[in-house]
PDB file as gemmi writes it, atoms N, CA and C in Angstrom:
CRYST1    1.000    1.000    1.000  90.00  90.00  90.00 P 1                      
ATOM      1  N   MET A   1     103.258  99.956 101.284  1.00  0.00           N  
ATOM      2  CA  MET A   1     104.912  99.325 101.100  1.00  0.00           C  
ATOM      3  C   MET A   1     104.589  97.607 101.438  1.00  0.00           C  
ATOM      4  N   ILE A   2     104.269  97.467 102.897  1.00  0.00           N  
ATOM      5  CA  ILE A   2     104.070  96.222 103.113  1.00  0.00           C  
ATOM      6  C   ILE A   2     102.747  95.484 102.703  1.00  0.00           C  
ATOM      7  N   GLU A   3     101.710  96.191 102.658  1.00  0.00           N  
ATOM      8  CA  GLU A   3     100.811  95.637 101.621  1.00  0.00           C  
ATOM      9  C   GLU A   3     101.155  95.025 100.527  1.00  0.00           C  
ATOM     10  N   ARG A   4     101.838  95.628  99.785  1.00  0.00           N  
ATOM     11  CA  ARG A   4     102.361  95.346  98.562  1.00  0.00           C  
ATOM     12  C   ARG A   4     103.041  93.900  98.252  1.00  0.00           C  
ATOM     13  N   PHE A   5     104.188  93.894  99.505  1.00  0.00           N  
ATOM     14  CA  PHE A   5     104.978  92.791  99.611  1.00  0.00           C  
ATOM     15  C   PHE A   5     104.095  91.563  99.894  1.00  0.00           C  
ATOM     16  N   ILE A   6     103.208  91.774 100.992  1.00  0.00           N  
ATOM     17  CA  ILE A   6     102.198  90.700 101.290  1.00  0.00           C  
ATOM     18  C   ILE A   6     101.566  90.177 100.240  1.00  0.00           C  
ATOM     19  N   LYS A   7     100.720  91.219  98.932  1.00  0.00           N  
ATOM     20  CA  LYS A   7     100.113  90.699  97.835  1.00  0.00           C  
ATOM     21  C   LYS A   7     100.924  90.110  97.057  1.00  0.00           C  
ATOM     22  N   GLU A   8     102.025  90.573  96.699  1.00  0.00           N  
ATOM     23  CA  GLU A   8     103.139  89.963  95.638  1.00  0.00           C  
ATOM     24  C   GLU A   8     103.618  88.426  96.291  1.00  0.00           C  
ATOM     25  N   SER A   9     103.798  88.437  97.531  1.00  0.00           N  
ATOM     26  CA  SER A   9     104.293  87.180  98.021  1.00  0.00           C  
ATOM     27  C   SER A   9     103.134  86.095  97.942  1.00  0.00           C  
ATOM     28  N   LYS A  10     102.304  86.766  98.031  1.00  0.00           N  
ATOM     29  CA  LYS A  10     101.118  85.628  98.341  1.00  0.00           C  
ATOM     30  C   LYS A  10     101.051  85.163  96.445  1.00  0.00           C  
ATOM     31  N   ASP A  11     101.014  86.056  95.600  1.00  0.00           N  
ATOM     32  CA  ASP A  11     100.898  85.899  94.229  1.00  0.00           C  
ATOM     33  C   ASP A  11     102.066  85.000  93.714  1.00  0.00           C  
ATOM     34  N   LEU A  12     103.337  85.217  94.176  1.00  0.00           N  
ATOM     35  CA  LEU A  12     104.613  84.537  93.948  1.00  0.00           C  
ATOM     36  C   LEU A  12     104.518  83.104  94.405  1.00  0.00           C  
ATOM     37  N   CYS A  13     104.148  82.889  95.628  1.00  0.00           N  
ATOM     38  CA  CYS A  13     104.258  81.681  96.360  1.00  0.00           C  
ATOM     39  C   CYS A  13     103.292  80.813  96.396  1.00  0.00           C  
ATOM     40  N   LYS A  14     101.951  80.809  95.694  1.00  0.00           N  
ATOM     41  CA  LYS A  14     100.751  80.507  95.965  1.00  0.00           C  
ATOM     42  C   LYS A  14     101.192  78.610  95.659  1.00  0.00           C  
ATOM     43  N   ASP A  15     101.868  78.402  94.760  1.00  0.00           N  
ATOM     44  CA  ASP A  15     101.963  76.863  94.145  1.00  0.00           C  
ATOM     45  C   ASP A  15     103.710  76.564  94.709  1.00  0.00           C  
ATOM     46  N   LEU A  16     104.244  77.346  95.483  1.00  0.00           N  
ATOM     47  CA  LEU A  16     105.656  76.822  95.576  1.00  0.00           C  
ATOM     48  C   LEU A  16     105.553  76.120  97.486  1.00  0.00           C  
ATOM     49  N   PRO A  17     106.320  75.259  97.185  1.00  0.00           N  
ATOM     50  CA  PRO A  17     106.518  74.657  98.796  1.00  0.00           C  
ATOM     51  C   PRO A  17     107.743  75.428  99.452  1.00  0.00           C  
ATOM     52  N   LEU A  18     107.324  76.082 100.502  1.00  0.00           N  
ATOM     53  CA  LEU A  18     108.194  76.844 101.387  1.00  0.00           C  
ATOM     54  C   LEU A  18     108.582  76.310 102.652  1.00  0.00           C  
ATOM     55  N   PRO A  19     109.683  76.332 103.181  1.00  0.00           N  
ATOM     56  CA  PRO A  19     110.407  75.955 104.296  1.00  0.00           C  
ATOM     57  C   PRO A  19     109.597  76.279 105.526  1.00  0.00           C  
ATOM     58  N   HIS A  20     108.920  77.588 105.638  1.00  0.00           N  
ATOM     59  CA  HIS A  20     108.182  78.058 106.668  1.00  0.00           C  
ATOM     60  C   HIS A  20     106.717  78.416 105.939  1.00  0.00           C  
ATOM     61  N   PRO A  21     105.641  78.474 106.723  1.00  0.00           N  
ATOM     62  CA  PRO A  21     104.466  79.115 106.113  1.00  0.00           C  
ATOM     63  C   PRO A  21     104.695  80.507 105.983  1.00  0.00           C  
ATOM     64  N   LEU A  22     104.103  80.938 104.643  1.00  0.00           N  
ATOM     65  CA  LEU A  22     104.318  82.390 104.240  1.00  0.00           C  
ATOM     66  C   LEU A  22     104.110  83.455 105.434  1.00  0.00           C  
ATOM     67  N   GLU A  23     103.309  83.247 106.387  1.00  0.00           N  
ATOM     68  CA  GLU A  23     103.145  84.058 107.275  1.00  0.00           C  
ATOM     69  C   GLU A  23     104.412  84.562 108.400  1.00  0.00           C  
ATOM     70  N   PHE A  24     105.476  83.327 108.332  1.00  0.00           N  
ATOM     71  CA  PHE A  24     106.509  83.579 108.752  1.00  0.00           C  
ATOM     72  C   PHE A  24     107.436  84.637 108.127  1.00  0.00           C  
ATOM     73  N   TYR A  25     107.617  84.744 106.524  1.00  0.00           N  
ATOM     74  CA  TYR A  25     108.233  85.718 105.844  1.00  0.00           C  
ATOM     75  C   TYR A  25     107.698  86.961 105.822  1.00  0.00           C  
ATOM     76  N   ILE A  26     106.405  86.814 105.901  1.00  0.00           N  
ATOM     77  CA  ILE A  26     105.580  88.277 106.311  1.00  0.00           C  
ATOM     78  C   ILE A  26     105.565  88.807 107.618  1.00  0.00           C  
ATOM     79  N   ASP A  27     106.012  88.185 108.543  1.00  0.00           N  
ATOM     80  CA  ASP A  27     106.338  88.538 110.005  1.00  0.00           C  
ATOM     81  C   ASP A  27     107.846  89.136 109.849  1.00  0.00           C  
ATOM     82  N   LEU A  28     108.671  88.417 109.373  1.00  0.00           N  
ATOM     83  CA  LEU A  28     110.037  89.004 109.010  1.00  0.00           C  
ATOM     84  C   LEU A  28     110.041  90.266 108.241  1.00  0.00           C  
ATOM     85  N   CYS A  29     108.995  90.225 107.328  1.00  0.00           N  
ATOM     86  CA  CYS A  29     109.359  91.813 106.857  1.00  0.00           C  
ATOM     87  C   CYS A  29     108.653  92.827 107.451  1.00  0.00           C  
ATOM     88  N   VAL A  30     107.700  92.673 108.133  1.00  0.00           N  
ATOM     89  CA  VAL A  30     106.986  93.361 109.108  1.00  0.00           C  
ATOM     90  C   VAL A  30     107.869  94.041 110.438  1.00  0.00           C  
ATOM     91  N   THR A  31     108.538  92.997 110.457  1.00  0.00           N  
ATOM     92  CA  THR A  31     109.505  93.174 111.815  1.00  0.00           C  
ATOM     93  C   THR A  31     110.535  94.217 111.460  1.00  0.00           C  
ATOM     94  N   ALA A  32     111.300  93.858 110.345  1.00  0.00           N  
ATOM     95  CA  ALA A  32     112.376  94.302 109.781  1.00  0.00           C  
ATOM     96  C   ALA A  32     111.858  95.759 109.428  1.00  0.00           C  
ATOM     97  N   PHE A  33     111.045  96.195 108.922  1.00  0.00           N  
ATOM     98  CA  PHE A  33     110.462  97.268 108.669  1.00  0.00           C  
ATOM     99  C   PHE A  33     110.144  98.275 109.625  1.00  0.00           C  
ATOM    100  N   THR A  34     109.644  97.603 110.942  1.00  0.00           N  
ATOM    101  CA  THR A  34     109.315  98.038 112.188  1.00  0.00           C  
ATOM    102  C   THR A  34     110.956  98.579 112.884  1.00  0.00           C  
ATOM    103  N   LEU A  35     111.929  97.691 112.495  1.00  0.00           N  
ATOM    104  CA  LEU A  35     112.812  97.974 113.578  1.00  0.00           C  
ATOM    105  C   LEU A  35     113.793  99.228 112.818  1.00  0.00           C  
ATOM    106  N   ILE A  36     113.605  99.233 111.828  1.00  0.00           N  
ATOM    107  CA  ILE A  36     114.240 100.511 111.040  1.00  0.00           C  
ATOM    108  C   ILE A  36     113.644 101.926 110.842  1.00  0.00           C  
ATOM    109  N   THR A  37     112.224 101.596 111.241  1.00  0.00           N  
ATOM    110  CA  THR A  37     111.517 102.970 110.994  1.00  0.00           C  
ATOM    111  C   THR A  37     110.697 103.510 112.238  1.00  0.00           C  
ATOM    112  N   ARG A  38     110.530 102.537 113.456  1.00  0.00           N  
ATOM    113  CA  ARG A  38     110.053 102.863 114.386  1.00  0.00           C  
ATOM    114  C   ARG A  38     110.784 102.837 115.762  1.00  0.00           C  
ATOM    115  N   GLY A  39     110.673 103.619 116.712  1.00  0.00           N  
ATOM    116  CA  GLY A  39     111.449 103.501 117.798  1.00  0.00           C  
ATOM    117  C   GLY A  39     112.624 104.685 117.931  1.00  0.00           C  
ATOM    118  N   PRO A  40     113.229 104.356 119.194  1.00  0.00           N  
ATOM    119  CA  PRO A  40     114.234 105.587 119.415  1.00  0.00           C  
ATOM    120  C   PRO A  40     114.983 105.563 118.163  1.00  0.00           C  
ATOM    121  N   LYS A  41     115.413 106.854 117.982  1.00  0.00           N  
ATOM    122  CA  LYS A  41     116.422 107.164 116.459  1.00  0.00           C  
ATOM    123  C   LYS A  41     117.724 106.405 117.024  1.00  0.00           C  
ATOM    124  N   LYS A  42     118.297 106.086 118.307  1.00  0.00           N  
ATOM    125  CA  LYS A  42     119.714 105.420 118.338  1.00  0.00           C  
ATOM    126  C   LYS A  42     119.156 104.058 118.128  1.00  0.00           C  
ATOM    127  N   GLU A  43     118.247 103.519 118.420  1.00  0.00           N  
ATOM    128  CA  GLU A  43     117.704 101.939 117.879  1.00  0.00           C  
ATOM    129  C   GLU A  43     117.470 101.976 116.303  1.00  0.00           C  
ATOM    130  N   THR A  44     116.708 102.730 115.781  1.00  0.00           N  
ATOM    131  CA  THR A  44     116.821 102.645 114.284  1.00  0.00           C  
ATOM    132  C   THR A  44     117.748 102.687 113.577  1.00  0.00           C  
ATOM    133  N   SER A  45     118.843 103.862 114.113  1.00  0.00           N  
ATOM    134  CA  SER A  45     120.036 103.909 113.311  1.00  0.00           C  
ATOM    135  C   SER A  45     120.732 102.840 113.731  1.00  0.00           C  
ATOM    136  N   HIS A  46     120.916 102.156 114.444  1.00  0.00           N  
ATOM    137  CA  HIS A  46     121.782 100.800 114.753  1.00  0.00           C  
ATOM    138  C   HIS A  46     121.034  99.880 113.669  1.00  0.00           C  
ATOM    139  N   PHE A  47     119.965  99.624 113.736  1.00  0.00           N  
ATOM    140  CA  PHE A  47     119.207  98.382 112.794  1.00  0.00           C  
ATOM    141  C   PHE A  47     119.460  99.035 111.374  1.00  0.00           C  
ATOM    142  N   THR A  48     119.350 100.176 110.938  1.00  0.00           N  
ATOM    143  CA  THR A  48     119.846 100.518 109.812  1.00  0.00           C  
ATOM    144  C   THR A  48     120.970 100.414 109.260  1.00  0.00           C  
ATOM    145  N   ASP A  49     122.110 100.758 109.980  1.00  0.00           N  
ATOM    146  CA  ASP A  49     123.498 100.451 110.068  1.00  0.00           C  
ATOM    147  C   ASP A  49     123.706  98.860 109.664  1.00  0.00           C  
ATOM    148  N   LEU A  50     123.138  98.135 110.597  1.00  0.00           N  
ATOM    149  CA  LEU A  50     123.204  96.787 110.254  1.00  0.00           C  
ATOM    150  C   LEU A  50     122.645  96.408 109.005  1.00  0.00           C  
ATOM    151  N   LEU A  51     121.492  96.771 108.756  1.00  0.00           N  
ATOM    152  CA  LEU A  51     121.073  96.407 107.393  1.00  0.00           C  
ATOM    153  C   LEU A  51     122.011  96.920 106.141  1.00  0.00           C  
ATOM    154  N   LEU A  52     122.585  98.070 106.082  1.00  0.00           N  
ATOM    155  CA  LEU A  52     123.410  98.419 105.331  1.00  0.00           C  
ATOM    156  C   LEU A  52     124.800  97.865 105.225  1.00  0.00           C  
ATOM    157  N   ASN A  53     125.174  97.555 106.549  1.00  0.00           N  
ATOM    158  CA  ASN A  53     126.511  97.126 106.483  1.00  0.00           C  
ATOM    159  C   ASN A  53     126.906  95.498 106.980  1.00  0.00           C  
ATOM    160  N   GLU A  54     126.071  95.139 107.586  1.00  0.00           N  
ATOM    161  CA  GLU A  54     125.945  93.539 108.059  1.00  0.00           C  
ATOM    162  C   GLU A  54     124.589  93.053 107.909  1.00  0.00           C  
ATOM    163  N   TYR A  55     124.392  92.636 106.680  1.00  0.00           N  
ATOM    164  CA  TYR A  55     123.133  92.280 106.382  1.00  0.00           C  
ATOM    165  C   TYR A  55     122.691  90.897 106.870  1.00  0.00           C  
ATOM    166  N   ILE A  56     123.571  89.849 107.118  1.00  0.00           N  
ATOM    167  CA  ILE A  56     123.184  88.717 108.028  1.00  0.00           C  
ATOM    168  C   ILE A  56     122.980  89.030 109.298  1.00  0.00           C  
ATOM    169  N   HIS A  57     123.636  90.188 110.042  1.00  0.00           N  
ATOM    170  CA  HIS A  57     123.424  90.149 111.418  1.00  0.00           C  
ATOM    171  C   HIS A  57     122.178  90.814 111.576  1.00  0.00           C  
ATOM    172  N   PHE A  58     121.870  91.680 110.714  1.00  0.00           N  
ATOM    173  CA  PHE A  58     120.503  92.169 110.698  1.00  0.00           C  
ATOM    174  C   PHE A  58     119.391  91.335 110.341  1.00  0.00           C  
ATOM    175  N   LEU A  59     119.560  90.272 109.772  1.00  0.00           N  
ATOM    176  CA  LEU A  59     118.379  89.175 109.699  1.00  0.00           C  
ATOM    177  C   LEU A  59     118.391  88.369 110.840  1.00  0.00           C  
ATOM    178  N   GLU A  60     119.425  88.311 111.504  1.00  0.00           N  
ATOM    179  CA  GLU A  60     119.472  87.418 112.588  1.00  0.00           C  
ATOM    180  C   GLU A  60     118.896  88.339 113.699  1.00  0.00           C  
ATOM    181  N   GLU A  61     118.946  89.708 113.889  1.00  0.00           N  
ATOM    182  CA  GLU A  61     118.290  90.320 114.920  1.00  0.00           C  
ATOM    183  C   GLU A  61     116.784  90.395 114.456  1.00  0.00           C  
ATOM    184  N   VAL A  62     116.374  90.307 113.312  1.00  0.00           N  
ATOM    185  CA  VAL A  62     115.127  90.459 112.905  1.00  0.00           C  
ATOM    186  C   VAL A  62     114.396  89.103 113.245  1.00  0.00           C  
ATOM    187  N   ILE A  63     114.925  87.989 113.037  1.00  0.00           N  
ATOM    188  CA  ILE A  63     114.377  86.855 113.507  1.00  0.00           C  
ATOM    189  C   ILE A  63     114.565  86.589 115.049  1.00  0.00           C  
ATOM    190  N   PHE A  64     115.731  87.162 115.663  1.00  0.00           N  
ATOM    191  CA  PHE A  64     115.476  86.969 117.190  1.00  0.00           C  
ATOM    192  C   PHE A  64     113.848  87.751 117.594  1.00  0.00           C  
ATOM    193  N   ALA A  65     113.915  89.060 117.017  1.00  0.00           N  
ATOM    194  CA  ALA A  65     112.653  89.866 117.368  1.00  0.00           C  
ATOM    195  C   ALA A  65     111.272  89.178 117.223  1.00  0.00           C  
ATOM    196  N   VAL A  66     111.338  88.456 115.890  1.00  0.00           N  
ATOM    197  CA  VAL A  66     110.183  87.706 115.665  1.00  0.00           C  
ATOM    198  C   VAL A  66     109.902  86.265 116.893  1.00  0.00           C  
ATOM    199  N   GLU A  67     111.281  85.717 117.026  1.00  0.00           N  
ATOM    200  CA  GLU A  67     110.860  84.678 118.072  1.00  0.00           C  
ATOM    201  C   GLU A  67     110.672  85.060 119.312  1.00  0.00           C  
ATOM    202  N   ASP A  68     111.402  86.230 119.558  1.00  0.00           N  
ATOM    203  CA  ASP A  68     110.776  87.009 121.173  1.00  0.00           C  
ATOM    204  C   ASP A  68     109.118  87.316 121.262  1.00  0.00           C  
ATOM    205  N   ARG A  69     108.741  87.685 120.161  1.00  0.00           N  
ATOM    206  CA  ARG A  69     107.382  88.353 120.008  1.00  0.00           C  
ATOM    207  C   ARG A  69     106.404  87.125 120.081  1.00  0.00           C  
ATOM    208  N   SER A  70     106.683  85.963 119.664  1.00  0.00           N  
ATOM    209  CA  SER A  70     105.936  84.780 119.380  1.00  0.00           C  
ATOM    210  C   SER A  70     106.398  83.818 120.393  1.00  0.00           C  
ATOM    211  N   LYS A  71     107.195  84.193 121.414  1.00  0.00           N  
ATOM    212  CA  LYS A  71     107.544  83.020 122.240  1.00  0.00           C  
ATOM    213  C   LYS A  71     106.371  82.382 122.917  1.00  0.00           C  
ATOM    214  N   ASN A  72     106.650  80.939 123.366  1.00  0.00           N  
ATOM    215  CA  ASN A  72     105.597  80.332 123.787  1.00  0.00           C  
ATOM    216  C   ASN A  72     104.593  80.059 123.003  1.00  0.00           C  
ATOM    217  N   LYS A  73     104.348  80.500 121.752  1.00  0.00           N  
ATOM    218  CA  LYS A  73     103.086  80.471 120.979  1.00  0.00           C  
ATOM    219  C   LYS A  73     103.834  79.048 119.975  1.00  0.00           C  
ATOM    220  N   LYS A  74     105.226  78.935 119.769  1.00  0.00           N  
ATOM    221  CA  LYS A  74     105.308  77.533 119.060  1.00  0.00           C  
ATOM    222  C   LYS A  74     104.844  77.816 117.558  1.00  0.00           C  
ATOM    223  N   LYS A  75     104.762  79.122 117.270  1.00  0.00           N  
ATOM    224  CA  LYS A  75     104.381  79.697 115.830  1.00  0.00           C  
ATOM    225  C   LYS A  75     104.899  78.958 114.520  1.00  0.00           C  
ATOM    226  N   TYR A  76     106.116  78.967 114.730  1.00  0.00           N  
ATOM    227  CA  TYR A  76     107.002  78.291 113.852  1.00  0.00           C  
ATOM    228  C   TYR A  76     108.014  77.421 114.227  1.00  0.00           C  
ATOM    229  N   ILE A  77     108.392  76.502 113.053  1.00  0.00           N  
ATOM    230  CA  ILE A  77     109.026  75.556 113.379  1.00  0.00           C  
ATOM    231  C   ILE A  77     110.433  75.446 112.883  1.00  0.00           C  
ATOM    232  N   ASN A  78     111.500  74.853 112.897  1.00  0.00           N  
ATOM    233  CA  ASN A  78     112.719  74.687 112.000  1.00  0.00           C  
ATOM    234  C   ASN A  78     113.258  76.036 112.202  1.00  0.00           C  
ATOM    235  N   ARG A  79     113.999  76.254 113.255  1.00  0.00           N  
ATOM    236  CA  ARG A  79     114.549  77.626 113.558  1.00  0.00           C  
ATOM    237  C   ARG A  79     115.421  77.967 112.265  1.00  0.00           C  
ATOM    238  N   VAL A  80     115.447  79.238 112.013  1.00  0.00           N  
ATOM    239  CA  VAL A  80     116.316  79.632 110.938  1.00  0.00           C  
ATOM    240  C   VAL A  80     117.918  80.028 111.428  1.00  0.00           C  
ATOM    241  N   SER A  81     118.728  79.494 110.585  1.00  0.00           N  
ATOM    242  CA  SER A  81     120.040  79.798 111.126  1.00  0.00           C  
ATOM    243  C   SER A  81     120.833  80.137 109.890  1.00  0.00           C  
ATOM    244  N   PHE A  82     121.861  81.283 109.946  1.00  0.00           N  
ATOM    245  CA  PHE A  82     122.699  81.665 108.882  1.00  0.00           C  
ATOM    246  C   PHE A  82     124.078  81.272 109.264  1.00  0.00           C  
ATOM    247  N   ASP A  83     124.304  80.176 110.086  1.00  0.00           N  
ATOM    248  CA  ASP A  83     125.631  79.976 110.549  1.00  0.00           C  
ATOM    249  C   ASP A  83     125.919  79.185 109.076  1.00  0.00           C  
ATOM    250  N   SER A  84     127.518  79.870 108.892  1.00  0.00           N  
ATOM    251  CA  SER A  84     128.164  79.061 107.447  1.00  0.00           C  
ATOM    252  C   SER A  84     129.480  79.273 107.353  1.00  0.00           C  
ATOM    253  N   ILE A  85     130.111  78.162 107.176  1.00  0.00           N  
ATOM    254  CA  ILE A  85     131.627  78.017 107.134  1.00  0.00           C  
ATOM    255  C   ILE A  85     131.941  79.077 106.165  1.00  0.00           C  
ATOM    256  N   ILE A  86     131.126  79.558 105.363  1.00  0.00           N  
ATOM    257  CA  ILE A  86     131.671  80.869 104.452  1.00  0.00           C  
ATOM    258  C   ILE A  86     132.032  81.830 105.146  1.00  0.00           C  
ATOM    259  N   LEU A  87     131.192  82.233 106.247  1.00  0.00           N  
ATOM    260  CA  LEU A  87     131.275  83.407 107.121  1.00  0.00           C  
ATOM    261  C   LEU A  87     132.095  83.541 108.260  1.00  0.00           C  
ATOM    262  N   ASP A  88     132.950  82.221 108.475  1.00  0.00           N  
ATOM    263  CA  ASP A  88     133.891  82.013 109.382  1.00  0.00           C  
ATOM    264  C   ASP A  88     135.206  82.681 108.888  1.00  0.00           C  
ATOM    265  N   ASP A  89     135.815  83.123 109.839  1.00  0.00           N  
ATOM    266  CA  ASP A  89     137.009  83.525 109.824  1.00  0.00           C  
ATOM    267  C   ASP A  89     137.988  82.545 109.279  1.00  0.00           C  
TER     268      ASP A  89                                                      
END                                                                             
């Protein structure tokens, strides 16, 4: 599944300017998949619930996990933010 995502992403994005390197999006995919499929049942249930019911919060958690894993490596620039006035109460 992940291999297919990587192959298709490379094919689709080969000539497109992306805000981040393609590897960033691949890291997000792999991390998201890992959060909902591996680890203690309580954690995977939490992330699955976020994915199904609070998608933006799920994406934030995925990004935090990627950032935490690549801490001090300065791997990616231009932090991604989902802050929006649309989401404000």
